[in-house]
Structures are given as C-alpha cells and as structure tokens.
N, C-alpha and C positions, 0 to 999 in steps of 0.2 A: 474117629475110631482108629486106634492104634493096634496094629497086630504084633505080636511078639513071636517072632520065630527063633528057635533055639536049634542050633546044629547038635544033633546027639552025639556026634564024635567029639566035637571040641567044647561044647557047653557054652559056645560064644553066642550071645544075643545079637541078632541081626538088627533088632530094633534099637539096641544100645549103640552099635556101630552107625547106624543111619542117623540117629540123634546127634551123635558127635560129629559127624560129617556135616550135617545141616547147620551146626553151630559154627563150624570153622569157616563155612562159605556163606554165612548169614549176611544179608545186605548191610548190617551195621559194621561188621568187620570189613567188608568190601569197601564201604564208603570211607572208613578210616585209613585204609590203605591207599585209597585213591587221592585222599586229601593230602596235600603237601604244603607246608608252610613256606611261602615264597621268600621268607627271610633266611631260611636255612638252605644250604646246598644239598643236592641230592647225593652227593659224594664228597670226599676229601678234596678232589681236585676239581677247582671251578674253572679251569682253562678249556679251551676248544679241544677236542680230541685230535691228537697228532696222527697223521696217517703213518702206516707202516713204511719204514725207510726201505725195506727189502724190495727189490724189483719183482715183477711178474715172473713166476718161474719159467715160463716159455721164453721170455726176454733173457733171463739169466743163463739158460742153456745155450741160447744163440750167441751170447756174449762169450761164455766160457770156451765154446768152440772156436770163435774167431781168436780169442786170446791165446788159446793154445797154438793155433796156426801161426800166429805172429811170433811167438816165442820159438817155435820150431823152425820157422824160416831164419830167424837170427841166429839160432844155434847151428843150424846148417852152414850158413855164411861164415860163422867164425870157425867152424870145423874144416872148412874148404880152404881157408887162408892158411898156407903152409908157413908164412913169415911170422905167425903169432906164437908166442911162447906157450907152453903147456898151461901155466897160469892164467893167461889171457882167454884160453879156450874154455877155462873152468869158471869164468865170471857167471854170476847168478843173474838170470833173465827173469823178472818178475813183471808179467802183463795183467793189468786189470783194466777193464772197459776201454781197451785200445791204448792205454798209457802204459809205457814200458818204463821199468826202474831197472837200471844195471848196477850191480853191486859186486864187490870183490876187490882184489888188488892185482896190479900188473907191475912188471919191473920198469917200465918207460912210458913217459908221456905220448910217445908216438903211437904205442900200442893202444893206450887209452882213446886217442882220438881216432884211431883206426876202428876200433869196436863201437863207439859212439856214432861215427859216420855210417858204418853198416847198418846199425840198429835204426837210424834216423831215415836211411834209404828204404827201410822195409816198414817201419811204423809211422813215418811221417816226421817232418823236422820238428814240430812242436810237441810231439808225443813222447819224448825220451827225456828221462830224468837220469843224470850222471852221478852216481855215488861211488865211482870206481877210485880207489887210492892207488897212488903210484908209490911203491916202494923201491928203494935203491937194492940193487942186486948185491947180495953178500958174496964177496970172493976172498 
C-alpha cells in the first residue's frame, strides 16, 4: 500500500522522492558499487600511499623557533666583531632544521673564515654550509 503525499505549496510528491531515493540505495546498486574487479586498480596510482613530507605543526614551530635563535645568535656575533667589514656583517644566514647556510660576498678570505668559524661555534661544526664568495676589493 503506497501513500501519495503532495506538498500543496510545491506540488512535489513525497512518494516520488521516496521511490527515487529507494532506487538509488537499492541492494542491487550497493552490490555493484561494492564489487570491484581485482584486475583493475581502484585509482590511477597503484603505488603505496606516500606520507606527507611536512613535519607535524607542533614540531615545525619548535624547529622554527630554534632556527631563528641560531640565526640571531650568529647575527649578533657578527655584529659584535668590529674587525669585520660592513659586507661581512650583511652575509645572509639561513637556518633550517638546525643546519646553517651562509651566503653573500666578503672582501677577504680571512673574513670568510672568521664568519664560518663563528657560525660553527654556535650551530655546531658539521651544521654549517659555506656559500660565501670572496670578492677582491675595488680600489
């Protein structure tokens, strides 16, 4: 026994809606969706899922704070050394996950070695990458 309800405002039949919903969720359509051919992959990529390479946000913020602290300590050590040229004090200090990269140009190799040794004293000997260029001073 089927009842037909019609909403007088919209003229939409509730029985028609219920019938279409019942067809969409019928056992036959659910079985077809559940059955999967084992010869065909369920997606274009058949490889195992790759974990997200980004670290946990809580770890990232701790790392970022310590990286900023390392960069700041190196910058302060360079600013405190009055024997360094203004170019040497403007060397870029990039710190990521405790690893420091120094970039820029300085007028002498002695300034370069001074900067690298100060950075290594703060960040650790194996944690400094030197990409400082020595340029001859133009006179």
